[in-house]
C-alpha positions as CSV (number, residue, x, y, z in Angstrom):
1,M,-15.5,-34.0,28.4
2,A,-15.7,-30.3,27.7
3,D,-15.3,-29.1,31.5
4,E,-12.7,-31.5,32.5
5,T,-10.6,-30.1,29.2
6,A,-11.2,-26.4,30.4
7,T,-10.2,-27.7,33.6
8,E,-7.0,-28.9,32.8
9,L,-6.1,-26.3,30.7
10,Q,-6.6,-23.6,33.2
11,S,-4.4,-26.0,35.5
12,A,-1.8,-26.4,33.3
13,T,-2.3,-22.7,32.8
14,T,-1.5,-21.8,36.6
15,G,2.3,-23.7,35.4
16,F,3.4,-21.7,32.2
17,D,2.3,-18.5,34.6
18,A,4.9,-20.2,37.5
19,L,7.2,-20.8,34.8
20,F,7.0,-17.2,33.7
21,A,7.4,-16.2,37.0
22,N,10.5,-17.4,37.2
23,D,9.3,-20.0,39.7
24,I,10.6,-23.0,37.5
25,V,10.1,-24.6,40.8
26,L,6.3,-24.3,41.4
27,A,5.7,-24.9,37.5
28,R,7.6,-28.2,37.8
29,E,5.0,-29.3,40.5
30,I,2.3,-27.9,38.6
31,F,2.8,-29.7,35.5
32,S,3.4,-32.9,37.4
33,S,0.7,-33.0,38.5
34,T,-1.5,-34.7,36.5
35,D,-1.1,-36.5,33.0
36,S,-3.2,-34.2,30.8
37,P,-1.8,-33.6,27.7
38,F,-1.6,-29.8,28.7
39,H,1.0,-31.0,32.2
40,I,3.2,-33.1,29.9
41,L,3.4,-30.6,27.2
42,G,4.3,-28.0,30.1
43,A,6.5,-30.1,31.7
44,G,8.5,-31.2,27.8
45,V,8.6,-26.5,27.3
46,C,10.5,-26.1,30.7
47,A,12.8,-29.0,29.5
48,F,13.3,-27.8,26.3
49,L,13.5,-24.2,27.8
50,E,16.6,-25.5,29.7
51,A,18.1,-27.8,27.4
52,A,17.7,-24.5,24.9
53,L,19.2,-22.2,27.2
54,G,22.1,-24.5,27.9
55,M,21.1,-24.9,31.3
56,E,21.4,-28.6,31.6
57,S,22.6,-30.6,28.4
58,G,21.0,-33.7,29.9
59,L,17.4,-32.6,29.8
60,M,17.2,-32.8,25.7
61,A,16.6,-36.5,25.8
62,Q,14.2,-35.7,28.5
63,A,12.4,-32.6,26.4
64,T,12.2,-35.2,23.5
65,Q,10.6,-37.9,25.1
66,L,8.4,-36.0,27.0
67,L,7.3,-34.1,23.8
68,A,6.7,-37.2,21.9
69,E,4.2,-38.3,24.7
70,A,2.2,-34.9,24.8
71,D,2.1,-35.7,20.6
72,S,0.9,-39.2,21.4
73,R,-2.0,-38.5,24.1
74,A,-3.1,-35.1,22.3
75,K,-4.0,-37.4,19.1
76,K,-5.6,-40.0,21.2
77,Q,-7.9,-37.3,22.7
78,L,-8.6,-35.7,19.2
79,K,-9.7,-39.3,18.2
80,T,-12.0,-39.7,21.2
81,A,-12.8,-35.7,20.7
82,K,-13.9,-36.2,17.0
83,A,-16.8,-38.8,18.4
84,T,-18.2,-36.2,20.6
85,K,-20.0,-32.8,20.1
86,S,-17.8,-29.5,20.2
87,S,-17.5,-27.3,23.3
88,T,-16.3,-24.2,21.3
89,R,-17.5,-22.8,18.0
90,F,-14.5,-24.7,16.2
91,P,-15.0,-28.4,15.0
92,A,-14.9,-31.1,17.6
93,G,-11.0,-31.8,18.5
94,T,-9.3,-28.4,17.5
95,E,-7.9,-27.9,20.6
96,W,-6.1,-30.9,20.8
97,E,-5.1,-30.6,16.6
98,L,-3.2,-27.3,18.0
99,L,-2.1,-29.0,21.0
100,Q,-0.4,-31.4,18.9
101,S,1.0,-29.2,16.6
102,D,2.8,-27.1,19.2
103,S,4.4,-30.4,20.2
104,V,5.5,-30.9,16.7
105,I,7.2,-27.8,16.6
106,L,9.2,-28.1,20.2
107,H,10.2,-31.6,19.1
108,A,11.5,-29.9,15.7
109,L,13.6,-27.2,17.3
110,T,14.5,-29.8,20.1
111,L,16.2,-32.0,17.5
112,A,17.6,-29.0,15.3
113,L,19.6,-28.6,19.3
114,S,21.8,-31.6,18.4
115,E,23.5,-29.6,15.7
116,S,24.0,-32.8,13.3
117,Y,22.5,-33.4,10.0
118,M,20.7,-36.0,11.1
119,G,18.8,-33.7,13.7
120,Y,18.3,-30.8,10.8
121,L,16.8,-33.5,8.6
122,Q,14.7,-34.5,11.4
123,C,13.9,-30.7,12.4
124,F,13.0,-30.1,8.6
125,Y,10.5,-33.4,7.9
126,E,8.7,-32.7,11.6
127,L,8.0,-28.4,10.6
128,N,6.8,-29.4,6.8
129,S,4.3,-31.5,9.1
130,A,3.2,-29.1,11.2
131,H,3.7,-26.3,8.8
132,S,0.6,-28.4,7.1
133,K,-1.2,-28.5,10.3
134,F,-1.0,-24.5,10.9
135,T,-2.0,-23.9,7.6
136,K,-5.1,-26.0,8.1
137,L,-5.7,-24.6,11.2
138,Y,-5.5,-21.3,10.3
139,K,-8.0,-21.8,7.6
140,T,-10.2,-23.3,10.4
141,V,-10.0,-20.6,12.4
142,Y,-9.9,-17.5,10.6
143,P,-11.8,-18.4,7.5
144,S,-12.1,-14.4,6.9
145,G,-8.6,-13.7,8.0
146,L,-7.5,-11.2,10.9
147,D,-9.1,-7.5,10.3
148,N,-11.1,-8.1,13.1
149,Y,-9.0,-8.7,15.6
150,A,-7.7,-6.3,17.7
151,T,-3.8,-6.3,18.3
152,P,-1.7,-4.7,21.5
153,A,-1.7,-1.8,19.8
154,T,-5.8,-1.5,18.8
155,S,-7.0,-2.8,22.2
156,K,-5.1,-0.1,24.0
157,L,-6.6,2.7,22.1
158,P,-9.2,5.1,24.3
159,S,-11.8,5.0,21.6
160,P,-12.9,4.0,18.4
161,S,-11.5,5.9,15.1
162,P,-11.6,5.3,11.8
163,S,-9.6,2.7,10.9
164,I,-6.2,2.3,8.7
165,H,-6.7,1.4,4.9
166,S,-4.9,-1.3,3.3
167,E,-5.0,-3.4,-0.3
168,S,-7.6,-6.1,1.2
169,S,-9.3,-3.5,3.6
170,S,-12.8,-2.2,1.2
171,T,-13.4,0.1,4.9
172,H,-13.7,3.9,3.7
173,V,-11.5,5.8,5.5
174,A,-12.3,9.1,6.4
175,K,-8.7,10.0,8.0
176,Q,-5.5,8.5,8.2
177,P,-4.0,8.3,11.7
178,R,-0.3,7.6,12.8
179,P,0.3,4.0,12.1
180,S,0.5,2.1,14.7
181,F,3.6,-0.4,15.9
182,F,1.8,-3.4,13.9
183,G,-0.1,-1.3,11.4
184,R,2.9,0.2,10.6
185,F,4.4,-3.3,9.1
186,T,1.4,-5.8,8.3
187,G,-0.7,-3.3,6.4
188,S,-3.8,-4.4,7.8
189,N,-7.1,-3.3,8.5
190,L,-6.5,-2.7,12.0
191,T,-10.0,-1.4,13.3
192,T,-10.2,-0.1,16.6
193,Q,-14.2,-0.2,17.0
194,P,-15.2,-3.3,19.6
195,N,-14.6,-6.4,18.0
196,P,-17.4,-8.6,16.9
197,V,-18.2,-11.2,19.2
198,S,-17.3,-13.5,16.7
199,S,-13.2,-12.3,17.1
200,T,-13.5,-12.5,21.0
201,P,-12.7,-16.0,22.5
202,D,-15.3,-17.6,24.2
203,G,-13.3,-19.4,27.2
204,P,-10.0,-20.6,28.1
205,V,-10.6,-23.6,25.4
206,E,-11.3,-21.1,22.5
207,E,-8.7,-18.6,23.3
208,L,-6.1,-21.6,23.3
209,I,-7.2,-22.5,19.8
210,M,-6.9,-18.1,18.3
211,S,-3.9,-17.4,20.3
212,G,-1.9,-20.7,19.6
213,T,-3.2,-20.5,15.9
214,A,-2.2,-17.0,15.3
215,F,0.9,-17.9,17.1
216,G,1.6,-21.0,15.4
217,Y,0.5,-19.5,11.6
218,G,2.5,-16.6,12.3
219,L,5.6,-17.9,13.4
220,F,5.8,-20.1,10.6
221,N,4.9,-17.5,7.9
222,L,8.3,-15.1,9.4
223,V,10.4,-17.6,9.5
224,F,9.6,-18.8,5.7
225,S,9.8,-14.7,5.0
226,L,13.7,-15.1,6.0
227,L,15.1,-17.5,4.5
228,P,17.3,-16.6,2.2
229,A,15.7,-16.3,-1.6
230,A,17.3,-19.6,-3.1
231,V,16.0,-21.1,-0.3
232,R,12.6,-20.0,-0.1
233,G,12.6,-20.8,-4.0
234,V,13.5,-24.8,-2.6
235,V,10.7,-24.8,-0.1
236,G,8.4,-22.7,-2.2
237,F,8.3,-26.1,-4.6
238,L,7.4,-27.7,-1.4
239,G,4.2,-26.3,-0.6
240,F,5.3,-23.8,2.1
241,K,3.9,-20.1,1.3
242,H,4.6,-17.2,2.9
243,D,3.4,-13.6,3.7
244,R,5.5,-11.6,5.9
245,K,2.6,-8.9,6.7
246,L,0.2,-11.6,7.4
247,A,3.1,-13.1,9.7
248,L,3.6,-10.0,11.9
249,R,-0.6,-9.4,11.9
250,A,-1.3,-13.3,13.4
251,L,2.1,-12.5,16.3
252,A,0.5,-9.3,17.2
253,V,-3.0,-10.9,17.2
254,S,-2.1,-13.8,19.2
255,A,0.1,-11.4,21.9
256,N,-3.0,-10.0,22.3
257,Q,-4.1,-12.8,24.2
258,T,-3.3,-14.1,27.9
259,D,-2.7,-17.9,27.1
260,V,1.0,-19.0,26.9
261,H,0.9,-18.4,23.4
262,A,0.6,-14.8,23.7
263,V,3.8,-14.3,25.8
264,F,5.5,-16.0,23.2
265,S,4.2,-14.1,20.2
266,G,5.6,-11.0,22.0
267,L,9.1,-12.5,22.4
268,V,9.0,-13.6,18.6
269,L,7.8,-9.8,17.5
270,M,10.6,-7.9,19.8
271,T,13.2,-10.2,18.6
272,Y,12.4,-9.7,14.9
273,Y,11.9,-5.8,15.0
274,G,15.3,-5.6,17.4
275,V,17.1,-7.6,13.6
276,V,15.1,-5.0,11.9
277,L,16.6,-2.4,13.9
278,L,19.8,-3.6,13.8
279,L,20.9,-5.0,10.1
280,S,18.5,-2.8,8.0
281,G,20.3,0.2,7.8
282,Y,17.1,2.2,7.3
283,Q,13.9,2.8,9.3
284,A,11.0,4.7,8.0
285,D,10.4,6.2,11.6
286,E,12.8,4.3,14.1
287,Q,11.4,6.4,17.1
288,H,7.7,4.8,16.4
289,I,9.6,1.1,16.1
290,L,12.0,1.8,19.8
291,K,8.6,3.1,21.7
292,Q,6.1,0.6,20.8
293,Y,8.7,-1.9,21.2
294,L,9.2,-0.7,24.8
295,A,5.6,-0.8,25.1
296,M,5.4,-3.9,24.2
297,I,7.8,-5.2,27.0
298,D,5.6,-3.5,29.2
299,H,2.3,-5.2,28.2
300,V,4.3,-8.6,29.1
301,E,6.1,-7.5,31.8
302,S,2.6,-6.1,33.6
303,R,1.4,-9.8,33.4
304,Y,4.4,-11.3,35.3
305,P,6.2,-8.3,37.4
306,T,8.4,-10.8,39.5
307,G,9.9,-12.3,36.3
308,S,8.7,-11.3,33.3
309,L,11.2,-12.0,30.6
310,W,12.9,-14.7,32.3
311,I,13.1,-16.1,29.3
312,L,14.4,-13.8,27.3
313,N,16.6,-12.3,29.7
314,R,18.1,-15.5,31.0
315,L,19.2,-16.1,26.9
316,I,20.6,-12.8,26.8
317,Q,22.6,-13.0,29.7
318,R,23.9,-15.9,29.0
319,K,24.8,-15.7,25.1
320,K,23.0,-12.8,23.6
321,L,24.5,-10.1,26.0
322,V,27.7,-11.3,26.2
323,F,27.6,-11.6,22.3
324,E,26.4,-8.2,21.9
325,L,28.6,-6.7,24.2
326,A,31.2,-8.3,22.3
327,W,30.0,-6.2,19.3
328,T,29.6,-3.2,21.1
329,L,33.4,-3.0,22.6
330,L,34.6,-3.8,19.0
331,S,32.2,-0.6,17.5
332,Q,33.7,1.6,20.5
333,R,37.6,0.1,19.2
334,R,38.0,-0.9,22.7
335,Y,39.8,-3.9,21.1
336,E,41.7,-5.7,23.9
337,E,38.2,-5.8,25.8
338,A,36.6,-6.9,22.6
339,A,38.9,-9.7,21.8
340,Q,38.8,-10.8,25.2
341,T,35.1,-10.9,25.2
342,F,34.7,-12.9,21.7
343,I,36.9,-15.8,23.9
344,K,35.0,-15.9,26.1
345,I,32.0,-16.5,24.0
346,T,33.2,-20.1,23.4
347,E,33.0,-21.0,26.1
348,I,29.3,-20.6,26.5
349,N,28.3,-20.8,22.8
350,S,29.2,-23.8,20.5
351,W,29.0,-21.8,17.1
352,S,31.8,-21.5,14.8
353,H,34.4,-20.9,17.5
354,A,36.6,-20.6,14.6
355,T,34.5,-17.0,13.9
356,Y,34.9,-16.0,17.3
357,Y,39.1,-16.3,17.5
358,F,39.5,-14.4,14.2
359,I,37.7,-11.4,15.6
360,A,39.5,-12.1,18.6
361,A,42.8,-11.8,16.1
362,G,41.5,-9.1,14.1
363,C,41.0,-6.9,17.2
364,Y,44.9,-8.0,18.6
365,T,46.2,-7.1,15.0
366,S,44.4,-3.3,15.8
367,I,46.5,-2.9,18.8
368,K,49.4,-4.3,17.1
369,N,50.0,-7.2,19.3
370,F,50.6,-9.3,16.3
371,E,52.2,-12.8,18.5
372,K,48.2,-13.8,20.1
373,A,46.8,-12.8,17.0
374,Q,48.9,-14.9,14.6
375,E,48.5,-17.6,17.6
376,L,44.3,-17.2,17.5
377,L,45.1,-17.5,13.8
378,D,46.9,-20.4,13.8
379,A,44.2,-22.4,16.1
380,I,41.9,-21.5,13.4
381,P,42.2,-23.9,10.8
382,D,41.7,-27.0,13.5
383,L,38.5,-25.0,14.8
384,I,36.7,-25.4,11.0
385,D,37.3,-28.5,10.6
386,K,35.6,-29.5,14.2
387,K,32.6,-27.5,13.0
388,K,30.6,-28.4,10.2
389,I,27.1,-29.2,8.8
390,G,26.8,-32.2,6.2
391,G,30.2,-32.2,5.9
392,K,30.3,-28.4,4.8
393,D,32.0,-25.7,6.6
394,L,29.6,-23.0,8.1
395,P,29.0,-19.8,5.9
396,T,31.2,-17.5,8.2
397,E,34.2,-20.1,7.8
398,V,34.1,-20.0,3.8
399,F,34.9,-16.8,4.0
400,I,37.5,-17.1,7.2
401,K,39.1,-19.5,4.9
402,K,39.1,-17.6,2.1
403,K,41.2,-14.7,3.6
404,L,43.6,-16.8,5.5
405,A,44.4,-17.9,2.2
406,F,45.0,-14.1,1.4
407,Y,46.9,-13.1,3.9
408,K,49.4,-16.0,3.6
409,E,49.5,-15.1,0.4
410,K,50.2,-11.8,0.5
411,Q,53.1,-12.0,3.1
412,K,54.8,-15.0,0.9
413,R,54.7,-11.9,-1.8
414,R,56.0,-9.8,0.1
415,T,58.4,-11.9,1.7
416,G,59.1,-14.9,0.2
417,S,57.8,-16.8,3.7
418,E,54.0,-17.8,5.0
419,A,55.6,-17.4,8.4
420,D,54.2,-14.8,10.8
421,Y,51.7,-14.0,7.9
422,V,49.6,-11.8,10.8
423,H,52.1,-8.9,10.0
424,S,50.8,-8.7,6.1
425,I,47.2,-7.7,7.7
426,K,46.5,-3.5,7.7
427,I,42.4,-4.0,7.7
428,S,41.4,-5.6,11.2
429,P,39.4,-8.8,10.1
430,A,37.1,-7.9,12.9
431,E,36.4,-4.6,11.3
432,E,35.9,-6.6,8.2
433,L,33.3,-9.0,9.2
434,A,31.7,-5.7,11.3
435,I,30.1,-4.9,7.8
436,F,28.0,-7.8,8.1
437,W,26.6,-7.0,11.5
438,N,25.9,-3.3,10.5
439,T,28.7,-2.6,13.5
440,H,29.9,0.9,12.2
441,A,26.0,2.4,11.1
442,R,25.7,3.3,14.9
443,I,28.9,4.5,16.0
444,G,29.2,7.9,17.6
445,K,31.0,10.7,15.0
446,E,34.2,10.4,17.0
447,I,34.9,7.0,16.5
448,A,33.6,7.5,12.6
449,H,36.7,10.1,12.6
450,E,39.0,7.6,14.0
451,H,38.6,4.8,11.5
452,I,39.3,7.6,8.6
453,A,42.0,8.5,10.0
454,E,43.1,5.1,10.1
455,L,42.6,3.9,6.9
456,C,43.4,7.1,5.4
457,S,47.2,6.6,6.8
458,L,47.6,3.4,4.9
459,S,49.0,3.7,1.6
460,P,48.7,3.9,-0.9
461,P,46.5,7.1,-0.6
462,V,43.1,7.6,-0.9
463,E,42.2,9.3,-3.9
464,I,38.9,10.8,-2.9
465,S,39.2,14.1,-0.6
466,S,36.5,14.7,1.9
467,P,37.0,17.4,5.0
468,L,37.9,14.4,7.4
469,T,40.2,12.7,4.8
470,A,42.5,14.6,6.0
471,L,42.3,13.4,9.5
472,G,44.5,10.0,8.0
473,A,48.0,10.4,8.7
474,T,48.9,10.3,4.8
475,P,52.3,8.4,4.7
476,T,55.1,11.2,3.8
477,L,57.4,8.4,2.5
478,P,56.5,6.1,-0.5
479,S,56.0,2.7,0.9
480,N,57.3,-0.6,-1.4
481,P,55.4,-2.4,-1.4
482,P,51.8,-0.1,0.1
483,D,50.1,-1.5,2.8
484,L,47.7,-2.2,0.5
485,D,48.9,-4.3,-2.5
486,A,45.7,-5.8,-3.7
487,P,42.4,-4.7,-5.6
488,D,40.3,-6.8,-2.6
489,E,42.2,-4.3,-0.1
490,L,41.6,-1.1,-1.7
491,A,37.5,-2.1,-2.5
492,V,37.3,-2.9,1.4
493,R,38.5,0.1,2.2
494,S,36.7,2.5,0.3
495,L,33.3,0.1,1.7
496,I,34.3,1.1,5.0
497,L,35.0,4.8,4.5
498,G,32.3,5.1,2.6
499,I,30.1,3.4,5.5
500,V,32.0,5.5,8.5
501,H,31.8,8.9,6.5
502,R,27.9,7.9,5.9
503,T,27.8,7.7,9.7
504,A,29.3,11.0,10.1
505,G,27.1,12.5,7.9
506,E,29.0,13.0,5.1
507,Y,27.2,12.3,2.7
508,P,29.2,13.4,-0.7
509,A,32.6,11.7,0.5
510,S,30.0,8.7,1.6
511,R,28.6,8.2,-1.9
512,E,32.4,8.7,-3.8
513,F,33.5,5.6,-1.9
514,L,30.8,3.6,-1.6
515,V,30.4,4.1,-5.6
516,D,34.7,3.6,-5.7
517,A,34.1,-0.1,-3.8
518,H,31.4,-1.2,-6.1
519,K,33.8,0.1,-9.2
520,R,36.4,-2.2,-7.9
521,H,33.9,-5.6,-7.8
522,S,35.1,-6.5,-10.8
523,T,38.9,-6.2,-9.8
524,V,38.5,-8.3,-6.6
525,K,39.6,-11.8,-6.6
526,I,38.2,-13.2,-3.3
527,S,36.0,-9.8,-1.6
528,T,33.4,-10.7,-4.2
529,W,30.8,-9.6,-1.7
530,V,31.7,-6.0,-1.7
531,G,29.9,-5.1,-4.5
532,G,26.6,-5.8,-3.8
533,V,27.5,-4.6,0.0
534,A,28.3,-1.5,-1.4
535,C,25.0,-1.5,-4.0
536,F,23.4,-2.1,-0.4
537,E,25.0,1.0,1.4
538,L,24.5,3.9,-1.2
539,A,20.5,1.8,-1.1
540,V,21.0,2.9,3.0
541,L,22.2,6.2,1.7
542,D,19.9,7.3,-0.7
543,L,17.0,7.4,1.9
544,K,18.9,8.9,4.3
545,E,20.2,11.7,2.4
546,A,16.4,12.3,1.1
547,E,15.6,12.2,5.4
548,V,17.9,14.8,5.9
549,K,17.0,16.9,2.5
550,L,12.9,16.0,2.4
551,G,11.8,15.3,5.9
552,G,8.3,13.3,6.0
553,D,7.6,12.3,9.4
554,D,4.7,10.3,8.9
555,G,1.5,12.9,9.8
556,V,3.5,16.1,8.9
557,A,2.1,17.6,5.9
558,M,4.5,17.7,2.6
559,D,3.9,19.1,-0.6
560,S,3.4,17.9,-3.4
561,A,7.2,18.6,-4.9
562,K,8.5,16.9,-1.8
563,K,6.1,13.6,-2.2
564,I,7.6,13.2,-5.8
565,A,11.1,13.5,-4.6
566,W,10.5,10.9,-1.9
567,M,9.1,8.6,-4.5
568,D,11.9,9.0,-6.8
569,A,14.8,8.5,-3.6
570,L,12.5,4.9,-2.9
571,K,12.9,4.0,-7.0
572,A,16.5,4.7,-7.2
573,A,17.0,2.8,-3.6
574,G,15.1,-0.3,-5.1
575,V,17.0,0.0,-8.0
576,R,20.5,0.1,-5.6
577,L,18.6,-2.9,-3.8
578,D,17.9,-5.0,-7.4
579,Q,21.7,-4.5,-8.2
580,A,22.7,-5.7,-4.5
581,L,20.9,-8.8,-5.1
582,S,22.2,-9.6,-8.6
583,L,25.7,-9.3,-7.4
584,A,24.9,-11.8,-4.6
585,P,24.2,-15.1,-6.0
586,Q,24.6,-18.2,-3.5
587,S,28.5,-18.9,-4.6
588,V,28.8,-15.0,-2.9
589,D,30.3,-15.3,0.9
590,L,27.9,-13.9,3.6
591,S,25.0,-13.9,0.3
592,S,22.4,-14.8,2.7
593,R,22.9,-12.4,5.4
594,L,22.9,-9.8,2.3
595,D,19.6,-11.2,1.3
596,T,17.7,-10.7,4.6
597,R,18.7,-7.7,5.1
598,I,17.8,-6.6,1.7
599,S,14.5,-8.3,2.2
600,M,14.3,-6.0,5.3
601,L,15.2,-3.0,4.2
602,R,12.7,-3.6,1.4
603,D,9.9,-3.9,4.2
604,E,10.6,-0.2,5.7
605,M,11.0,1.4,2.1
606,S,7.3,0.2,1.6
607,T,6.2,1.4,4.9
608,K,7.8,4.7,4.1
609,R,5.8,4.9,0.6
610,E,2.6,4.0,2.6
611,M,3.2,6.9,4.7
612,I,4.0,9.7,2.2
613,E,0.9,8.6,0.3
614,R,-1.3,8.9,3.4
615,V,0.5,12.5,4.5
């Protein structure tokens, strides 16, 4: 029985190797060669990935059928295995419990792809079941935690060295080395001494159990830790617990193995850290993240040189790349191309076409193609009505509906009619939404200067002066009514000016504008999100200013005065984040995105605090 299981697993593994090497035809042939649960699951994975990536939507039903069958077969094997002696150090049938959990996860995700209210409910039910299974598996497979298990970072070091201390470690630390990629975020005891026998899988079945358990447990903890605070509270009552550092550690342990779970763990880690780089606003050691991020890619690529990461690449090419390209074009103020690209996304992505139309309309507004912009704006209400989850509008669409009503009201106030209300728009809605994607944080100084000039040319004149505000062509004649005649618009202008001044390195002016945006919070009518975002951006400013004034790269000596100053800056930033969170309840537009950004920034601040304490 044990030999048969190992043989079937090794055969299925060659199928996954073919899949990751971009030979899906060979992968299907291998998976269809026998009807073992491993092979059926492999066939289900093929169908799931093709359905998820939009290659053949008809494969959704096939994926569901295959995954359900794999689940059923695993249950039967588990029942049989429990009556026999275990072939691994773990309880008999553990490998089948893991396979069943894998099937449940993929089945849940397949249900979510239906994008129906019932699909989401069924998905949540399945995930609840899988979470319970992986929690049980984790306690069985890793009863003493993960400290003795290598990661791609620790396993590559040339010789043993002292471990990095964590709160959970009692190991004496003689010297604190520069933290590794995973240790930097996990805070775990990343020992680089040879692992004891108990931490090394004995054969492919044990590797499946150990890598798969670490992957599943890590994935669930990571996902739940990223949920908005209000949602975390709800799922917490349902028994979900999360620990983000442990989640990242578990995924890193899994990524160091050679089975199929290791590849997926690597993809999850790269995706997560890519989001951190995009949205957190500040990184404690950005260059080190980038360096290790690329090392992670190399780690997977070395295994599949002819088709490594093809799943991620296919996803990027079909959807993500177009999405990122659109935002990149917008960030470069290439508005015509950006608008066309956002519209193109609607051809390959079913998510919120109204949002893409809204952004594209903003792009056309920026180049004064008002006719095209109005055409897109007029189409949005019907698009919103078509895209609801559980009878509710998507968060961005709630935001958009309020903005459209605001523009119409402004136009009627100024002209007596809502007709051609696009002419009432003075701050591009594309640039406004770009704030939530942190687009202005990574633009060049020249682009930042162009934003400043444009915003400062609007009446009434800005009341805050900086070396760059003079770039704006202040109106020589008073505008009646002024371009910006509502508190919301003045608050948004100050917020964007604060962000782009920070990007341009003009920190004092940035602070004045961000403080001004925050002060206007009590006067806004619909842009209630501005106050919280302004506080968040002030926290980022606190950290960036401290980086410039105090330095503090890890490994560089720092005197006590600088350490104290750094701790003060971190404390001030923490207060700002508390303010931001208090100003972003669920009733505030896109509060969940700000909540996630706050959570990520807090992680970076925690890492920075640890780095400072070590030097």
